[in-house]
SEMI-417594 format. One record per residue (C-alpha): residue number from 1; residue in three letters; x, y, z. Coordinates in nm, 2 decimals, decimal comma. Layout:
pos=NUM code=ala xx=X yy=Y zz=Z;
...
//
This chain:
pos=1 code=met xx=-7,18 yy=-2,50 zz=-3,16;
pos=2 code=ser xx=-7,09 yy=-2,75 zz=-2,86;
pos=3 code=arg xx=-7,04 yy=-3,09 zz=-2,90;
pos=4 code=thr xx=-7,05 yy=-3,13 zz=-2,51;
pos=5 code=thr xx=-7,33 yy=-3,43 zz=-2,38;
pos=6 code=ile xx=-7,44 yy=-3,51 zz=-2,06;
pos=7 code=glu xx=-7,28 yy=-3,86 zz=-2,10;
pos=8 code=ala xx=-6,95 yy=-3,69 zz=-2,18;
pos=9 code=leu xx=-6,97 yy=-3,48 zz=-1,88;
pos=10 code=thr xx=-7,00 yy=-3,80 zz=-1,67;
pos=11 code=asn xx=-6,72 yy=-3,97 zz=-1,85;
pos=12 code=leu xx=-6,44 yy=-3,67 zz=-1,71;
pos=13 code=asn xx=-6,22 yy=-3,81 zz=-1,41;
pos=14 code=phe xx=-6,15 yy=-3,45 zz=-1,28;
pos=15 code=leu xx=-6,54 yy=-3,38 zz=-1,26;
pos=16 code=val xx=-6,65 yy=-3,43 zz=-0,89;
pos=17 code=gly xx=-6,97 yy=-3,56 zz=-1,00;
pos=18 code=thr xx=-7,27 yy=-3,38 zz=-0,95;
pos=19 code=met xx=-7,42 yy=-3,18 zz=-1,25;
pos=20 code=ser xx=-7,64 yy=-2,91 zz=-1,08;
pos=21 code=asp xx=-7,30 yy=-2,73 zz=-1,06;
pos=22 code=thr xx=-7,20 yy=-2,76 zz=-1,46;
pos=23 code=val xx=-7,23 yy=-2,48 zz=-1,69;
pos=24 code=ile xx=-7,17 yy=-2,54 zz=-2,04;
pos=25 code=gly xx=-7,08 yy=-2,28 zz=-2,28;
pos=26 code=gln xx=-7,13 yy=-2,28 zz=-2,67;
pos=27 code=gly xx=-6,78 yy=-2,43 zz=-2,81;
pos=28 code=ile xx=-6,47 yy=-2,34 zz=-2,90;
pos=29 code=gln xx=-6,25 yy=-2,37 zz=-3,18;
pos=30 code=ile xx=-5,86 yy=-2,43 zz=-3,15;
pos=31 code=asn xx=-5,56 yy=-2,26 zz=-3,33;
pos=32 code=trp xx=-5,34 yy=-2,54 zz=-3,36;
pos=33 code=asp xx=-5,05 yy=-2,30 zz=-3,56;
pos=34 code=arg xx=-5,01 yy=-2,18 zz=-3,20;
pos=35 code=val xx=-5,03 yy=-2,49 zz=-3,01;
pos=36 code=thr xx=-4,65 yy=-2,57 zz=-2,90;
pos=37 code=asp xx=-4,46 yy=-2,92 zz=-3,00;
pos=38 code=asp xx=-4,52 yy=-2,95 zz=-2,58;
pos=39 code=tyr xx=-4,84 yy=-3,06 zz=-2,67;
pos=40 code=arg xx=-4,74 yy=-3,32 zz=-2,96;
pos=41 code=ala xx=-4,83 yy=-3,70 zz=-2,91;
pos=42 code=gly xx=-4,50 yy=-3,94 zz=-2,95;
pos=43 code=val xx=-4,19 yy=-3,99 zz=-2,75;
pos=44 code=arg xx=-4,09 yy=-3,64 zz=-2,50;
pos=45 code=gln xx=-3,73 yy=-3,64 zz=-2,30;
pos=46 code=val xx=-3,66 yy=-3,53 zz=-2,00;
pos=47 code=gln xx=-3,34 yy=-3,33 zz=-1,95;
pos=48 code=leu xx=-3,12 yy=-3,33 zz=-1,66;
pos=49 code=asn xx=-3,05 yy=-2,97 zz=-1,50;
pos=50 code=gly xx=-2,73 yy=-3,04 zz=-1,28;
pos=51 code=ala xx=-2,53 yy=-3,37 zz=-1,27;
pos=52 code=ala xx=-2,68 yy=-3,66 zz=-1,03;
pos=53 code=ala xx=-2,43 yy=-3,85 zz=-0,82;
pos=54 code=ala xx=-2,47 yy=-4,20 zz=-0,75;
pos=55 code=gly xx=-2,64 yy=-4,29 zz=-0,49;
pos=56 code=ala xx=-2,86 yy=-3,98 zz=-0,53;
pos=57 code=thr xx=-3,25 yy=-4,02 zz=-0,51;
pos=58 code=ser xx=-3,40 yy=-3,71 zz=-0,71;
pos=59 code=leu xx=-3,31 yy=-3,56 zz=-1,01;
pos=60 code=thr xx=-3,29 yy=-3,17 zz=-1,08;
pos=61 code=val xx=-3,45 yy=-3,13 zz=-1,45;
pos=62 code=asp xx=-3,59 yy=-2,87 zz=-1,70;
pos=63 code=ala xx=-3,96 yy=-2,84 zz=-1,63;
pos=64 code=leu xx=-4,10 yy=-3,14 zz=-1,78;
pos=65 code=pro xx=-4,31 yy=-3,13 zz=-2,11;
pos=66 code=gly xx=-4,53 yy=-3,38 zz=-1,98;
pos=67 code=pro xx=-4,62 yy=-3,58 zz=-1,66;
pos=68 code=ile xx=-4,41 yy=-3,86 zz=-1,51;
pos=69 code=glu xx=-4,58 yy=-4,18 zz=-1,38;
pos=70 code=asn xx=-4,44 yy=-4,36 zz=-1,08;
pos=71 code=gly xx=-4,29 yy=-4,71 zz=-1,16;
pos=72 code=thr xx=-4,14 yy=-4,54 zz=-1,49;
pos=73 code=val xx=-3,77 yy=-4,63 zz=-1,63;
pos=74 code=leu xx=-3,55 yy=-4,34 zz=-1,74;
pos=75 code=asn xx=-3,27 yy=-4,43 zz=-1,94;
pos=76 code=phe xx=-3,00 yy=-4,23 zz=-1,97;
pos=77 code=gly xx=-2,78 yy=-4,41 zz=-2,21;
pos=78 code=ser xx=-2,51 yy=-4,67 zz=-2,09;
pos=79 code=his xx=-2,13 yy=-4,67 zz=-1,95;
pos=80 code=ala xx=-1,89 yy=-4,83 zz=-2,14;
pos=81 code=pro xx=-1,68 yy=-5,14 zz=-1,97;
pos=82 code=val xx=-1,38 yy=-5,04 zz=-1,75;
pos=83 code=thr xx=-1,07 yy=-5,21 zz=-1,73;
pos=84 code=val xx=-0,91 yy=-5,16 zz=-1,37;
pos=85 code=thr xx=-0,57 yy=-5,21 zz=-1,33;
pos=86 code=val xx=-0,40 yy=-5,25 zz=-1,02;
pos=87 code=gly xx=-0,12 yy=-4,98 zz=-0,96;
pos=88 code=ala xx=0,27 yy=-5,00 zz=-0,90;
pos=89 code=ala xx=0,18 yy=-5,08 zz=-0,50;
pos=90 code=gly xx=-0,03 yy=-5,37 zz=-0,54;
pos=91 code=ala xx=-0,21 yy=-5,44 zz=-0,24;
pos=92 code=leu xx=-0,16 yy=-5,69 zz=0,07;
pos=93 code=ala xx=-0,41 yy=-5,94 zz=0,16;
pos=94 code=asn xx=-0,68 yy=-5,78 zz=0,40;
pos=95 code=ala xx=-0,60 yy=-5,43 zz=0,25;
pos=96 code=thr xx=-0,92 yy=-5,22 zz=0,21;
pos=97 code=ser xx=-0,78 yy=-5,00 zz=-0,03;
pos=98 code=ile xx=-0,68 yy=-5,10 zz=-0,37;
pos=99 code=pro xx=-0,44 yy=-4,82 zz=-0,58;
pos=100 code=val xx=-0,56 yy=-4,85 zz=-0,95;
pos=101 code=asn xx=-0,49 yy=-4,64 zz=-1,29;
pos=102 code=ala xx=-0,70 yy=-4,39 zz=-1,33;
pos=103 code=leu xx=-1,05 yy=-4,53 zz=-1,46;
pos=104 code=ser xx=-1,21 yy=-4,47 zz=-1,75;
pos=105 code=gly xx=-1,53 yy=-4,47 zz=-1,60;
pos=106 code=pro xx=-1,74 yy=-4,53 zz=-1,28;
pos=107 code=ile xx=-1,81 yy=-4,86 zz=-1,08;
pos=108 code=pro xx=-2,07 yy=-4,86 zz=-0,85;
pos=109 code=asn xx=-2,09 yy=-4,97 zz=-0,49;
pos=110 code=gly xx=-2,10 yy=-5,35 zz=-0,42;
pos=111 code=thr xx=-1,94 yy=-5,43 zz=-0,72;
pos=112 code=val xx=-1,74 yy=-5,77 zz=-0,73;
pos=113 code=leu xx=-1,40 yy=-5,76 zz=-0,93;
pos=114 code=asp xx=-1,21 yy=-6,05 zz=-1,09;
pos=115 code=phe xx=-0,86 yy=-5,98 zz=-1,10;
pos=116 code=thr xx=-0,65 yy=-6,21 zz=-1,32;
pos=117 code=gly xx=-0,47 yy=-6,41 zz=-1,03;
pos=118 code=val xx=-0,65 yy=-6,72 zz=-0,86;
pos=119 code=gly xx=-0,88 yy=-6,67 zz=-0,59;
pos=120 code=glu xx=-0,80 yy=-6,27 zz=-0,62;
pos=121 code=tyr xx=-1,16 yy=-6,10 zz=-0,60;
pos=122 code=ala xx=-1,25 yy=-5,75 zz=-0,43;
pos=123 code=arg xx=-1,58 yy=-5,62 zz=-0,36;
pos=124 code=leu xx=-1,62 yy=-5,25 zz=-0,34;
pos=125 code=thr xx=-1,79 yy=-5,08 zz=-0,05;
pos=126 code=ala xx=-1,80 yy=-4,73 zz=-0,20;
pos=127 code=ala xx=-1,88 yy=-4,65 zz=-0,53;
pos=128 code=ala xx=-1,55 yy=-4,50 zz=-0,77;
pos=129 code=ala xx=-1,59 yy=-4,23 zz=-0,99;
pos=130 code=thr xx=-1,44 yy=-4,18 zz=-1,34;
pos=131 code=gly xx=-1,05 yy=-4,09 zz=-1,30;
pos=132 code=ala xx=-1,05 yy=-4,24 zz=-0,95;
pos=133 code=thr xx=-0,69 yy=-4,39 zz=-0,87;
pos=134 code=ser xx=-0,81 yy=-4,58 zz=-0,56;
pos=135 code=leu xx=-1,09 yy=-4,84 zz=-0,48;
pos=136 code=thr xx=-1,26 yy=-4,87 zz=-0,14;
pos=137 code=val xx=-1,30 yy=-5,24 zz=-0,06;
pos=138 code=glu xx=-1,37 yy=-5,52 zz=0,18;
pos=139 code=ala xx=-1,07 yy=-5,66 zz=0,34;
pos=140 code=leu xx=-0,92 yy=-5,89 zz=0,05;
pos=141 code=asp xx=-0,85 yy=-6,26 zz=0,11;
pos=142 code=ala xx=-0,58 yy=-6,25 zz=-0,16;
pos=143 code=ala xx=-0,29 yy=-6,00 zz=-0,20;
pos=144 code=leu xx=-0,28 yy=-5,80 zz=-0,55;
pos=145 code=glu xx=-0,01 yy=-5,71 zz=-0,77;
pos=146 code=ala xx=0,06 yy=-5,45 zz=-0,97;
pos=147 code=gly xx=-0,09 yy=-5,52 zz=-1,35;
pos=148 code=asp xx=-0,31 yy=-5,75 zz=-1,22;
pos=149 code=thr xx=-0,63 yy=-5,68 zz=-1,42;
pos=150 code=ala xx=-1,02 yy=-5,67 zz=-1,39;
pos=151 code=leu xx=-1,30 yy=-5,59 zz=-1,62;
pos=152 code=phe xx=-1,57 yy=-5,42 zz=-1,50;
pos=153 code=pro xx=-1,84 yy=-5,48 zz=-1,79;
pos=154 code=gly xx=-2,04 yy=-5,13 zz=-1,77;
pos=155 code=gly xx=-2,42 yy=-5,09 zz=-1,77;
pos=156 code=ala xx=-2,75 yy=-4,89 zz=-1,83;
pos=157 code=gln xx=-2,77 yy=-4,53 zz=-1,71;
pos=158 code=asp xx=-3,12 yy=-4,59 zz=-1,56;
pos=159 code=ala xx=-3,35 yy=-4,42 zz=-1,30;
pos=160 code=leu xx=-3,67 yy=-4,57 zz=-1,19;
pos=161 code=val xx=-3,92 yy=-4,30 zz=-1,06;
pos=162 code=thr xx=-4,07 yy=-4,34 zz=-0,73;
pos=163 code=ala xx=-4,33 yy=-4,09 zz=-0,71;
pos=164 code=asp xx=-4,54 yy=-3,91 zz=-0,99;
pos=165 code=ala xx=-4,42 yy=-3,59 zz=-1,14;
pos=166 code=pro xx=-4,64 yy=-3,38 zz=-1,27;
pos=167 code=ala xx=-4,57 yy=-3,16 zz=-1,60;
pos=168 code=gly xx=-4,41 yy=-2,86 zz=-1,53;
pos=169 code=ala xx=-4,22 yy=-3,01 zz=-1,25;
pos=170 code=thr xx=-3,85 yy=-2,95 zz=-1,21;
pos=171 code=thr xx=-3,73 yy=-3,22 zz=-0,97;
pos=172 code=val xx=-3,81 yy=-3,63 zz=-1,04;
pos=173 code=thr xx=-3,79 yy=-3,87 zz=-0,72;
pos=174 code=val xx=-3,62 yy=-4,19 zz=-0,82;
pos=175 code=asp xx=-3,47 yy=-4,48 zz=-0,67;
pos=176 code=glu xx=-3,11 yy=-4,46 zz=-0,53;
pos=177 code=leu xx=-2,92 yy=-4,42 zz=-0,83;
pos=178 code=gln xx=-2,65 yy=-4,72 zz=-0,95;
pos=179 code=phe xx=-2,46 yy=-4,50 zz=-1,20;
pos=180 code=pro xx=-2,39 yy=-4,09 zz=-1,18;
pos=181 code=ile xx=-2,59 yy=-3,94 zz=-1,44;
pos=182 code=ala xx=-2,39 yy=-3,61 zz=-1,65;
pos=183 code=asp xx=-2,57 yy=-3,25 zz=-1,68;
pos=184 code=asn xx=-2,79 yy=-3,18 zz=-1,99;
pos=185 code=ala xx=-2,86 yy=-3,57 zz=-2,01;
pos=186 code=thr xx=-3,16 yy=-3,68 zz=-2,16;
pos=187 code=ala xx=-3,40 yy=-3,98 zz=-2,14;
pos=188 code=pro xx=-3,74 yy=-4,07 zz=-2,35;
pos=189 code=phe xx=-4,02 yy=-4,05 zz=-2,19;
pos=190 code=gly xx=-4,39 yy=-4,03 zz=-2,28;
pos=191 code=phe xx=-4,53 yy=-3,88 zz=-2,60;
pos=192 code=gly xx=-4,40 yy=-3,58 zz=-2,80;
pos=193 code=ser xx=-4,35 yy=-3,65 zz=-3,23;
pos=194 code=gly xx=-4,70 yy=-3,71 zz=-3,32;
pos=195 code=pro xx=-5,04 yy=-3,49 zz=-3,39;
pos=196 code=lys xx=-5,08 yy=-3,21 zz=-3,14;
pos=197 code=gln xx=-5,31 yy=-3,30 zz=-2,89;
pos=198 code=ile xx=-5,49 yy=-3,13 zz=-2,60;
pos=199 code=lys xx=-5,64 yy=-3,34 zz=-2,30;
pos=200 code=ala xx=-5,96 yy=-3,29 zz=-2,15;
pos=201 code=gly xx=-5,96 yy=-3,07 zz=-1,85;
pos=202 code=thr xx=-5,73 yy=-2,82 zz=-2,00;
pos=203 code=val xx=-5,72 yy=-2,45 zz=-1,91;
pos=204 code=met xx=-5,81 yy=-2,26 zz=-2,24;
pos=205 code=ala xx=-5,73 yy=-1,86 zz=-2,37;
pos=206 code=glu xx=-5,94 yy=-1,67 zz=-2,62;
pos=207 code=glu xx=-5,68 yy=-1,49 zz=-2,85;
pos=208 code=ala xx=-5,64 yy=-1,13 zz=-2,86;
pos=209 code=gly xx=-5,82 yy=-0,96 zz=-3,21;
pos=210 code=ala xx=-6,14 yy=-1,07 zz=-3,33;
pos=211 code=ser xx=-6,03 yy=-1,43 zz=-3,43;
pos=212 code=arg xx=-6,25 yy=-1,60 zz=-3,14;
pos=213 code=leu xx=-5,97 yy=-1,94 zz=-3,18;
pos=214 code=tyr xx=-5,86 yy=-2,06 zz=-2,84;
pos=215 code=val xx=-5,54 yy=-2,18 zz=-2,75;
pos=216 code=pro xx=-5,41 yy=-2,35 zz=-2,42;
pos=217 code=arg xx=-5,35 yy=-2,11 zz=-2,17;
pos=218 code=ser xx=-4,99 yy=-2,22 zz=-2,15;
pos=219 code=val xx=-4,88 yy=-2,07 zz=-2,44;
pos=220 code=ala xx=-5,13 yy=-1,76 zz=-2,42;
pos=221 code=ala xx=-4,99 yy=-1,40 zz=-2,47;
pos=222 code=gly xx=-5,05 yy=-1,05 zz=-2,38;
pos=223 code=ala xx=-5,43 yy=-1,00 zz=-2,37;
pos=224 code=glu xx=-5,51 yy=-1,36 zz=-2,39;
pos=225 code=phe xx=-5,64 yy=-1,48 zz=-2,06;
pos=226 code=ala xx=-5,81 yy=-1,84 zz=-1,88;
pos=227 code=gly xx=-6,15 yy=-1,83 zz=-1,97;
pos=228 code=cys xx=-6,26 yy=-2,18 zz=-1,98;
pos=229 code=leu xx=-6,17 yy=-2,58 zz=-1,94;
pos=230 code=ile xx=-6,20 yy=-2,76 zz=-2,26;
pos=231 code=val xx=-6,42 yy=-3,06 zz=-2,20;
pos=232 code=ser xx=-6,30 yy=-3,32 zz=-2,47;
pos=233 code=asn xx=-5,97 yy=-3,45 zz=-2,58;
pos=234 code=ala xx=-5,87 yy=-3,26 zz=-2,93;
pos=235 code=glu xx=-5,65 yy=-3,38 zz=-3,14;
pos=236 code=glu xx=-5,49 yy=-3,18 zz=-3,43;
pos=237 code=gly xx=-5,67 yy=-3,27 zz=-3,80;
pos=238 code=glu xx=-6,00 yy=-3,42 zz=-3,66;
pos=239 code=val xx=-6,24 yy=-3,34 zz=-3,91;
pos=240 code=ala xx=-6,51 yy=-3,33 zz=-3,71;
pos=241 code=ser xx=-6,37 yy=-3,04 zz=-3,50;
pos=242 code=gly xx=-6,39 yy=-2,81 zz=-3,81;
pos=243 code=tyr xx=-6,76 yy=-2,81 zz=-3,80;
pos=244 code=ser xx=-6,86 yy=-2,81 zz=-3,40;
pos=245 code=gly xx=-6,56 yy=-2,73 zz=-3,24;
pos=246 code=phe xx=-6,53 yy=-2,82 zz=-2,90;
pos=247 code=gly xx=-6,69 yy=-2,81 zz=-2,55;
pos=248 code=glu xx=-6,59 yy=-2,53 zz=-2,31;
pos=249 code=leu xx=-6,67 yy=-2,60 zz=-1,95;
pos=250 code=leu xx=-6,75 yy=-2,27 zz=-1,78;
pos=251 code=gly xx=-6,84 yy=-2,38 zz=-1,39;
pos=252 code=ala xx=-6,84 yy=-2,71 zz=-1,22;
pos=253 code=val xx=-6,70 yy=-2,85 zz=-0,91;
pos=254 code=val xx=-6,37 yy=-3,01 zz=-1,02;
pos=255 code=trp xx=-6,10 yy=-3,26 zz=-0,89;
pos=256 code=glu xx=-5,82 yy=-2,97 zz=-0,93;
pos=257 code=asn xx=-5,50 yy=-3,21 zz=-0,87;
pos=258 code=leu xx=-5,62 yy=-3,44 zz=-1,22;
pos=259 code=leu xx=-5,67 yy=-3,11 zz=-1,40;
pos=260 code=pro xx=-5,38 yy=-3,16 zz=-1,68;
pos=261 code=asp xx=-5,24 yy=-2,81 zz=-1,61;
pos=262 code=ala xx=-5,18 yy=-2,88 zz=-1,25;
pos=263 code=val xx=-4,87 yy=-2,86 zz=-1,13;
pos=264 code=ala xx=-4,80 yy=-3,02 zz=-0,75;
pos=265 code=gly xx=-5,16 yy=-3,07 zz=-0,71;
pos=266 code=val xx=-5,26 yy=-2,70 zz=-0,82;
pos=267 code=ile xx=-5,31 yy=-2,48 zz=-1,12;
pos=268 code=pro xx=-5,16 yy=-2,16 zz=-1,11;
pos=269 code=ala xx=-5,35 yy=-1,89 zz=-0,95;
pos=270 code=ala xx=-5,33 yy=-1,65 zz=-1,25;
pos=271 code=tyr xx=-5,52 yy=-1,90 zz=-1,44;
pos=272 code=lys xx=-5,84 yy=-1,91 zz=-1,17;
pos=273 code=thr xx=-5,84 yy=-1,52 zz=-1,12;
pos=274 code=glu xx=-5,86 yy=-1,50 zz=-1,48;
pos=275 code=met xx=-6,15 yy=-1,77 zz=-1,50;
pos=276 code=asn xx=-6,33 yy=-1,59 zz=-1,22;
pos=277 code=asp xx=-6,27 yy=-1,27 zz=-1,41;
pos=278 code=ala xx=-6,45 yy=-1,41 zz=-1,71;
pos=279 code=gly xx=-6,73 yy=-1,55 zz=-1,53;
pos=280 code=cys xx=-6,65 yy=-1,89 zz=-1,45;
pos=281 code=thr xx=-6,78 yy=-2,05 zz=-1,12;
pos=282 code=phe xx=-6,52 yy=-2,35 zz=-1,07;
pos=283 code=val xx=-6,50 yy=-2,48 zz=-0,71;
pos=284 code=tyr xx=-6,18 yy=-2,68 zz=-0,65;
pos=285 code=arg xx=-6,13 yy=-3,00 zz=-0,43;
pos=286 code=gln xx=-5,82 yy=-3,21 zz=-0,40;
pos=287 code=tyr xx=-5,86 yy=-3,58 zz=-0,50;
pos=288 code=ser xx=-5,71 yy=-3,86 zz=-0,28;
pos=289 code=asp xx=-5,74 yy=-4,26 zz=-0,27;
pos=290 code=ser xx=-5,74 yy=-4,38 zz=0,12;
pos=291 code=arg xx=-5,81 yy=-4,75 zz=-0,01;
//
């Protein structure tokens, strides 16, 4: 039943490269009904698990449903424009603080506000939060009168990812945030709404009972234990899989940190133990590129 070929194996990025230690099984069929929506192609979402302040360089998130690559821009929506109104006391020339009516939204550090009077500008030297009643600014060139206004146009709540984040990660490293981001805010990334797909190298487990079908180890339950790596990418509804199944890898030297189930460079220790108990003969190495 195996669909595995030597040519297919040589194209696997997680295989260290030698064929002498590679052990191929007879092939597996997948119970797609039990494969969760985390395996769907399409747009996925990252959700914050805790608010992030302006200037933060990491996000605490719910476990990621898929990996996020360095350089990805996560958009958590946008802030509406904010009208800044100088408070009753006004501000004298050379002042470094401006009293204002409570702000309707945040304003980032470094923003230049153009007030209604001639030559009345102010550059923030600290971020101002929603509801703030004063602004910290560079020394003013001109005085501001009570009731003077300036418009901050708002902007996108973008977070630039600065390091790869694997599936399952609960923190994402980002460039310094311009705006704060609220708890539970979401941003789309990657895939998640198309047909279910299982990536080559995913750890698979045989279902309990007599079905002989397999599911990803991440969705297995009870007496369902890891028993192989799937050799090829698998997609729900693929016609050929109904006839010949998908190849199973039972032993090889593999780059562990390139396997789809790896979190922070390693797959769960339970998966390794279960595959070892099932007779698999994997040797794990860590891939790195020093160029």
